N, C-alpha and C positions, 0 to 999 in steps of 0.2 A: 514315209519314214516315221510319221507320227505314231501310227499303230505299232510299228516295230519298237519304237522307243518306249511306249507305254507298256507293252508286253515285257520288254527287257527290265523295266523298273519293277513290274509286278513279280517277275521271276526272282528278283533279289529277296523277296519276302518268303520264298519257299525254302524248305530245308535243303533240298537237293541242289539248288543253284545259288544259295546264299553266299558262298565263299568266292564266287566268280567275279572277276573284274567286269566293268561295263563293256569293254570290247569282247570279252569271252561270252557274256550274256547275249550280246548282239549276234555273235556267231551262232549261238544256239537258236536264236529266233529265226535266223536265215534257213536253218534246216528243219525246224519244228513245223508241225502241221496243226492248225487249229481245227477242232472238231466240235460241231454243235449237234447235240443228239437229243431226241425226245425221251420222255420218261419211258422206262421199260426196254430201251434199246440194248441188245446184246453186243458187247464190245469184242469178246472172244470167249471161246469154249475151252474147257479143260482139254489139254492135249494138242491144241492148235500151236503151230510154230510161233514163237515169240520173236517179233521183229523190232520191237521198241518198247518204251514204257510211257506212262501217262502221268500228268499232273492235273489235278482238278482245279480249274479256274473258278467255276461256279457250279452249283448243283451237288449231287451226291452220287457215289458209285458204290455198289456192293460187290464184294468178291465172295464167291460161294462155291460149294460142291453139291452135287446131287447124288444121293445114295442109290443103291441098286433098286430100292423100292420106290424111287421117285421123290423122296423127301429132300427138300432143300435145306442145307445148313449154311447160314451166313457166317463167314470167317472174319470179315471186317467190313466196315463202312468208311469210305474215304470222303472227305469234304474239302472245301477250298484250301489250296496251298499244299495239300498232301499228295504224295506220289505213290504209285503202285506199279507192279509188274516189272520193276527194274532188275530184280535178281535173275529171272528167267531170260529177260532180254539181253543182259550183259553176259550171262553164261551160255547163251545160245541154245537153251533147253526149251522144251514145250511149256506152255502155261500149266501150272499145277492145279489150277482152279478156273472157274468161269467168272466173268464180270459183266454187270449190267447196270444201267443208270436207274436210280431211284426217283430222280427228278429230271426235268429238262436240264441238261448239263452242257457246260463249255469245258472242253479238255484240251490240253496241250499234249500232242503226241511227239515224242522224240525218238527217232530211229536209233537203235542200238549200235549199228555198224560204225557211224562216224566216231564214236567214243572208243 
């Protein structure tokens, strides 16, 4: 329960979960998955089905597109406390871009379906 309580308290500092009560945050913790990923790990590719969204607990994640010529264009970089991929996950649409870690990262993955 200690780890769940600590994660619940940390989620309170994030924009996406800030307004939730303590019991609501604990419910999120129950369904969320922690992911520890090395630098350079691909989270998803443009066009993959979106099943949930991410909150960066530590590290950094880039969201990017690759042109027809193979050139990478970074659209955004997300750091601790920031969430990404929520629009596609909640709309049930494919990811409009790709995402990969820039550093070793710890992410909270929340499935879109329970929401």
